TIBA-44388 format. One record per atom (N, C-alpha, C): x, y negated, z. Coordinates in steps of 0.2 Angstrom, whole numbers, padded with zeros to 4 digits, always signed. Last residue first. Layout:
BEGIN
XYZ;...
REM end
This chain:
BEGIN
+0217+0210-0064;+0221+0216-0065;+0218+0222-0067;+0208+0200-0060;+0209+0201-0067;+0214+0207-0069;+0208+0199-0046;+0202+0202-0050;+0203+0203-0057;+0220+0193-0043;+0220+0200-0042;+0214+0203-0046;+0229+0181-0051;+0222+0183-0049;+0221+0190-0049;+0244+0175-0046;+0240+0180-0050;+0234+0182-0047;+0253+0161-0046;+0248+0165-0043;+0245+0169-0048;+0271+0160-0049;+0264+0159-0052;+0260+0163-0047;+0287+0151-0048;+0282+0155-0046;+0275+0154-0049;+0301+0149-0057;+0295+0146-0056;+0290+0152-0054;+0319+0146-0053;+0313+0150-0055;+0306+0146-0054;+0328+0136-0050;+0330+0142-0055;+0324+0147-0056;+0331+0120-0047;+0326+0125-0048;+0329+0130-0053;+0341+0110-0047;+0341+0115-0041;+0336+0120-0042;+0339+0102-0058;+0344+0106-0058;+0344+0112-0053;+0323+0098-0064;+0327+0098-0058;+0332+0103-0058;+0315+0101-0074;+0321+0097-0075;+0325+0096-0069;+0304+0108-0068;+0309+0111-0073;+0315+0107-0074;+0299+0097-0061;+0302+0103-0057;+0306+0107-0062;+0294+0089-0071;+0299+0087-0067;+0302+0092-0063;+0284+0099-0076;+0290+0097-0080;+0295+0094-0076;+0275+0099-0065;+0279+0105-0067;+0285+0104-0071;+0270+0086-0066;+0274+0088-0060;+0278+0094-0061;+0264+0087-0079;+0270+0082-0078;+0274+0084-0071;+0254+0096-0076;+0259+0098-0081;+0265+0093-0080;+0246+0089-0068;+0249+0095-0065;+0255+0097-0070;+0242+0079-0077;+0246+0077-0071;+0249+0083-0068;+0235+0088-0086;+0241+0084-0088;+0245+0082-0082;+0224+0092-0078;+0229+0097-0081;+0236+0094-0083;+0218+0080-0077;+0220+0084-0071;+0226+0089-0073;+0214+0078-0090;+0219+0073-0087;+0222+0076-0080;+0205+0089-0091;+0211+0088-0096;+0216+0084-0092;+0195+0085-0082;+0199+0091-0081;+0206+0091-0085;+0191+0073-0088;+0193+0073-0081;+0198+0079-0080;+0186+0077-0101;+0193+0073-0100;+0195+0073-0093;+0179+0087-0109;+0180+0087-0102;+0186+0083-0100;+0178+0088-0123;+0174+0082-0120;+0175+0082-0112;+0185+0099-0126;+0188+0093-0128;+0184+0087-0124;+0185+0112-0114;+0182+0108-0119;+0185+0101-0120;+0199+0123-0112;+0195+0117-0109;+0191+0114-0115;+0207+0132-0118;+0200+0133-0118;+0196+0128-0115;+0220+0128-0115;+0217+0126-0122;+0210+0127-0122;+0225+0133-0104;+0221+0127-0103;+0218+0124-0110;+0231+0144-0109;+0225+0145-0104;+0221+0139-0103;+0241+0139-0117;+0236+0143-0120;+0230+0143-0115;+0249+0133-0107;+0245+0129-0112;+0240+0132-0115;+0253+0144-0099;+0249+0139-0096;+0245+0135-0101;+0260+0151-0109;+0254+0154-0106;+0250+0149-0103;+0271+0142-0112;+0266+0144-0117;+0260+0147-0114;+0277+0142-0099;+0274+0136-0102;+0269+0138-0108;+0281+0156-0098;+0276+0153-0093;+0273+0146-0096;+0290+0157-0109;+0284+0161-0109;+0279+0158-0104;+0300+0148-0104;+0296+0147-0110;+0290+0150-0111;+0306+0153-0093;+0302+0147-0092;+0297+0146-0098;+0316+0162-0095;+0310+0164-0093;+0305+0159-0092;+0330+0152-0091;+0328+0158-0093;+0321+0160-0090;+0331+0135-0095;+0331+0140-0090;+0327+0146-0092;+0332+0127-0106;+0338+0127-0102;+0337+0132-0096;+0319+0128-0112;+0325+0131-0115;+0331+0131-0111;+0311+0120-0104;+0311+0127-0103;+0317+0131-0106;+0313+0107-0110;+0315+0108-0103;+0316+0116-0101;+0306+0109-0122;+0313+0107-0122;+0316+0109-0115;+0293+0112-0117;+0297+0117-0121;+0304+0116-0121;+0290+0100-0111;+0290+0106-0107;+0294+0111-0111;+0290+0092-0123;+0294+0090-0117;+0295+0096-0113;+0279+0098-0130;+0286+0097-0133;+0291+0096-0127;+0268+0096-0121;+0270+0102-0123;+0277+0102-0126;+0268+0082-0120;+0270+0085-0114;+0272+0092-0116;+0264+0079-0134;+0270+0077-0131;+0272+0080-0125;+0251+0085-0133;+0256+0088-0138;+0263+0086-0136;+0245+0077-0124;+0246+0084-0123;+0251+0087-0127;+0245+0065-0131;+0249+0065-0125;+0250+0073-0123;+0237+0068-0142;+0244+0066-0143;+0248+0067-0137;+0225+0069-0135;+0228+0075-0139;+0235+0074-0140;+0223+0056-0131;+0224+0062-0126;+0227+0068-0129;+0221+0050-0143;+0227+0048-0139;+0228+0053-0134;+0217+0062-0156;+0215+0057-0151;+0222+0055-0147;+0224+0064-0173;+0223+0066-0166;+0221+0060-0161;+0216+0064-0189;+0220+0061-0184;+0219+0064-0177;+0218+0075-0202;+0214+0073-0197;+0218+0070-0191;
REM end
């Protein structure tokens, strides 16, 4: 089965994020968690997928920044 252009972009972003996360301890799990969380988006909801892609690109640039040593996350208190 062939992947759509958007699917290929998501896979490419995931690979780039995982490569960047290898250089910083603790980032790999965060990347995996974020991608799994966004995997629940319906394939037909391209606007939300593109928004998540832009957000992911910003986080990738942050991970590549040598001055960044940690990544904060907001926790939903209701889910605890």
